[in-house]
VEXDREN-655083 format. One line per 4 residues: number of its first residue (from 1); their letters; for each residue x, y, z of C-alpha. Coordinates in pm, 1 decimal. Example, Ala and Ser with C-alpha at 12.3 -4.5 7.8 and 13.67 -1.06 7.14 Angstrom:
<rolos>
1	as	1230.0:-450.0:780.0  1367.0:-106.0:714.0;
</rolos>
This chain:
<rolos>
1	xxxx	8876.6:10599.8:13583.6  9210.3:10775.7:13616.6  9379.6:11071.4:13455.6  9737.5:11106.7:13337.9;
5	xxxx	9853.3:11463.2:13280.9  10160.4:11578.3:13091.9  10184.2:11947.9:13171.7  10419.3:12213.7:13045.7;
9	xxxx	10584.5:12016.5:12765.9  10809.9:12263.6:12582.2  10884.8:12247.7:12211.2  11057.0:12477.4:11965.7;
13	xxxx	10848.3:12440.9:11650.1  10768.2:12611.6:11320.8  10389.7:12654.8:11326.3  10219.8:12967.2:11199.2;
17	xxxx	10060.5:13139.1:10903.0  10341.0:13391.2:10858.0  10636.7:13283.3:10647.0  10874.4:13410.0:10916.3;
21	xxxx	10714.8:13180.7:11177.0  10781.1:12879.6:10957.8  11144.9:12985.6:10913.6  11240.4:13129.8:11253.0;
25	xxxx	11015.1:12917.2:11474.7  10902.9:12985.6:11828.9  10842.7:12820.4:12164.2  10525.4:12622.9:12233.8;
29	xxxx	10389.6:12476.2:12556.2  10163.7:12170.4:12535.7  9941.3:12029.4:12811.4  9789.0:11685.3:12758.9;
33	xxxx	9539.3:11507.8:12982.0  9417.0:11154.0:12908.8  9153.6:10955.8:13097.5  9112.6:10579.2:13098.1;
37	xxxx	9024.9:10289.7:13324.1  9353.9:10248.6:13509.8  9223.9:10018.1:13783.2  9435.8:9722.8:13664.0;
41	xxxx	9759.9:9921.6:13688.4  9655.0:10055.9:14028.1  9667.5:9696.9:14153.2  9939.6:9541.3:13937.0;
45	xxxx	10208.9:9811.8:13950.5  10313.1:9710.0:13595.8  10388.4:9957.2:13317.0  10221.4:9742.1:13052.5;
49	xxxx	9889.4:9779.0:13240.4  9877.8:10157.5:13215.5  9913.1:10441.3:12965.0  10287.6:10490.8:12925.4;
53	xxxx	10345.5:10864.0:12958.7  10679.8:10837.9:12779.0  10489.5:10706.9:12476.2  10228.8:10980.9:12513.1;
57	xxxx	10508.4:11239.2:12516.5  10656.4:11085.1:12201.6  10317.7:11118.1:12024.3  10310.8:11489.6:12104.2;
61	xxxx	10678.4:11543.6:12018.6  10644.8:11375.6:11678.9  10345.8:11589.2:11576.2  10496.2:11912.2:11710.8;
65	xxxx	10793.2:11853.6:11477.5  10570.4:11868.1:11166.8  10524.6:12225.3:11034.2  10166.2:12350.6:11022.4;
69	xxxx	9993.2:12680.3:10962.0  9728.9:12633.3:11232.4  9740.7:12511.6:11592.4  9406.3:12345.1:11527.0;
73	xxxx	9572.7:12122.8:11266.8  9857.0:12029.7:11502.4  9604.4:11949.2:11774.3  9402.0:11722.8:11546.2;
77	xxxx	9716.0:11526.0:11457.5  9808.4:11487.1:11825.0  9457.0:11369.7:11915.2  9464.8:11117.8:11630.3;
81	xxxx	9809.8:10988.3:11729.0  9705.0:10941.3:12092.8  9375.7:10775.3:11996.4  9549.9:10537.2:11754.2;
85	xxxx	9834.2:10456.5:11993.1  9620.1:10418.6:12305.1  9277.5:10271.1:12225.5  9196.7:10239.4:12598.0;
89	xxxx	9180.0:10619.5:12629.4  8826.1:10744.9:12692.8  8891.3:11119.4:12697.0  9165.6:11355.7:12582.5;
93	xxxx	9211.7:11721.9:12673.0  9479.8:11912.0:12486.1  9604.9:12269.5:12505.4  9872.9:12412.7:12276.0;
97	xxxx	10014.8:12754.7:12361.8  10227.4:12965.4:12125.8  10457.8:13181.1:12336.5  10515.5:13544.8:12230.2;
101	xxxx	10309.9:13529.2:11908.1  10377.4:13793.4:11642.6  10069.7:14008.8:11704.4  10218.4:14356.1:11671.6;
105	xxxx	10203.8:14405.6:12046.7  10312.0:14243.0:12370.9  10126.2:13922.1:12442.6  10231.8:13629.7:12658.8;
109	xxxx	10069.3:13356.2:12450.4  9784.4:13244.0:12231.6  9630.2:12902.9:12288.7  9416.3:12644.2:12122.7;
113	xxxx	9233.9:12399.2:12348.3  9033.2:12097.1:12239.0  8878.7:11781.5:12377.6  8791.1:11437.9:12246.4;
117	xx	8552.4:11198.4:12420.8  8500.9:10837.4:12316.9;
</rolos>
């Protein structure tokens, strides 16, 4: 079993319940961790024997581009895209952070974290 981590992916997206958030947008940070049996790629040194992290990034990027009210909804779409695109994945951990959310006070970020296990 091995883990591939994509940490600190930055996106400027339009997620939020407030109308202004869906118009102005804000910065998001996404961390994705996927686990699978990567023993074949450990020996073969071939890209087609592993989980291509460029493709994993593209799954996240595509879903982050779709406007949503809730981070939970964005996360569900990302989990589904990764599961459908990479059936060998046994476990997914995902964290989406909204930077400087409009909370009426100073706050670094709010986050939604979820996990899927086969």
